[in-house]
N, C-alpha and C positions, 0 to 999 in steps of 0.2 A: 222356784226360789233365789235366792241368792245365794247357798248354796251350791246349787245342782248347776244354778247359771257359772258358777267359777268353777266347776268341774269340768264344764260343757268345753271354756274356752283354756283351762289346760288341756286336755284329750284332745284338742283342734289345732293345738300350737306343737304338742307329741313332746316328749322325753326326746335327748340327742339319742339314745338306745334306741328307740324307735324308727327312729330317722337314718340309723345307721342300718339297720336291719333291713326296709324298705330300701335301701340305696344298692345293699348289697343282693339283696333276692333279684331288683330292677339287673344286675351286672352277670345274673347268673343265668337268664331268660333267655332260652334260645331264638325267641320270636318277640313282638307283642299280642302275640292271642295263645301261645301255650303258656304253663304252669311249670316251673324250674322241677326236676326231679330233685326227691328227698337227697341221693346219693349226690348231686352236685353240691351242697353244702361242704363245705372243706374247710379246717383251720387255718385264716389265714388272717395277717396282719390287720384288715378291715373289718374283721366279725371276731380276730379274738377278745376286743375289750369288752363283750357285750356275753360273749359266752357262758359266765357264771350264771345270768341271770333269763336263759333263752331255754322255751320248755318246747318240744317236738309232743300233740300229741293225736291221738287217732279217734276218727267220732265213726262207733258204730251206728246200730241200727235207735237206740231211743238213750245210747249212751256214750259217754269218754273215755277212752282213754290216755292216763298219763304215760305216755311212753320213754323219755327223756327227761330231767326236771336239773338246771345248772345248779354247783356246787351252792350257790348266790344265794337263791331262792332256798334251800333246802336249812341251809345257815339261819338266815332271815325267817324261814317259819317257823324253825325246830322240828321239822320234821320230813321227811321223804315220803314221796307220794308216788312216785316211779312203779308204776305199773297198775297205779289205783286207778279206780274210775269216781270221773267230777261226782257221783252221785253220793259216793262216800260221805261227801264236805258238803253236798246243800238238800232241795226237794228233787223230787224226781220229776214234778213241773221246771224246775228252775234248767235241771241239764235236757231235758227236753228241748226247750228252749236254743242250749248252747247248739247242741247238735242241727238244730235249724239255721243257727247263722252259721257255722261250718258249711254245710252245704249251699245255704242263696253266695259266700264264698268261692266255692270251686260252679256251681252253677253260674255264676256270672262274673268270674274271674275278678274279683274283687277282694278287698281285704278290711279289718275293722281298727280304731282303736277304742277301747272301751278303759273306763275307770268304779273300782267297785271298794269293797273296806273286806278285812279279813281279819275274823277275829281265831286267838290262839286260845289253848289251855291253860299258859301261866296266866293270861290277866290282859293281854295288851292288843290293841288292834290295829290295824295297817292298813291305809290306802295305797291301792295299786294300780300305776296305769300300765295297759296291756294291749300291747302292739302286735296282730296277727296275721299272715300271710299264707296262703294257701298254698301243698306242695303235691306235686303228683306224688304217689306212697311209692311204684314203682311196682308192683303187682301184689300190693296187698288190698283188702277187701275192703279197710274205709280209708276217710276220706282225709289228710294231714293236714295239720299248721305247722305251724313254725312261728314262735310266739319270746315279743321280749316284755317279759316281766319286772318294772320296775317299781319301788318302792317309793313313795313321796312323803309322808309321815309317817309317825307311830302315836298311837292315845292309848288310854287306857280305857280297859271295856269290863262288861261284867263280867266275872270269871265265868269259860263253861267247862263241863265233863269232855266234850270232844276235844283230840289235840289243834284242827284247825274247823274253821264254819267260812265256807264263803260266804257270803251276801250279796243283795242283787246287784244288780249294774245300777251307778246311778246316772253313769254317761253311756251312752254307744252311740258309735257310729260309723259305717260302713265307708272306704276308701278308694277311691275312684285311680285302679291301676290301669285305666284307658278303653274297660270295656261298661262303665256306666256303672250306676250299683241300684240296688234294690231299693223298693221304699221302704221295706220290712222283710220282714222273716214268717209271718204270719201261715202267709199259702204253706209253707213246707210244714207247719207243725200242723196242718187241716189236713195233708194228703200225708205220714207219717198215722195218725190219727185213722184215718182211711184205710188204709193200708191194714192195719191193726182188726179194724172188724170183719175184713174180706178174711185176712188169716182165720180170724176165731170163725166167722161160717163157716169157712169150707173144713176148720176140723171137729167141729160141733154133730 
């Protein structure tokens, strides 16, 4: 519909912060085939303006952990989600899809851009654009992503009891970083589900 088309055009154009993040990511990349290390991210003049809206997260087996959340995002949301899980604020199915997309980014050396809405407990909602790029975690057992999370507008929403609720993305697109992009991430979801089935059979 028309609303989704507007979101798609906005996401395809990308926010300035998303573009800056991608340019910086490319600048610290060792070569065209490797992901930059998380430790390679430094506070420089190139990245400093968007640090308040940056997030570092790590995908585990079927969920995501927010490892670092910028102060600008905390102020905007009214809650600090550092250390919390994605499934704390959305359904387990959506958390699984998010994990699959992060795995797809690591397996295909690509990034993503998405648009979705956030609802806050004080009765506000905000549309945000997210640009995500993969990083080598440097010894961690999960897969790390660096995000630029940029609010684009605020609206009124039905007041919720939860302090934060994440709606499904209204737009999602993989970013080609030079190695191509997958059609989607459904094959990874199926693989995770198959692994779950095998683990269950092995422990029954």
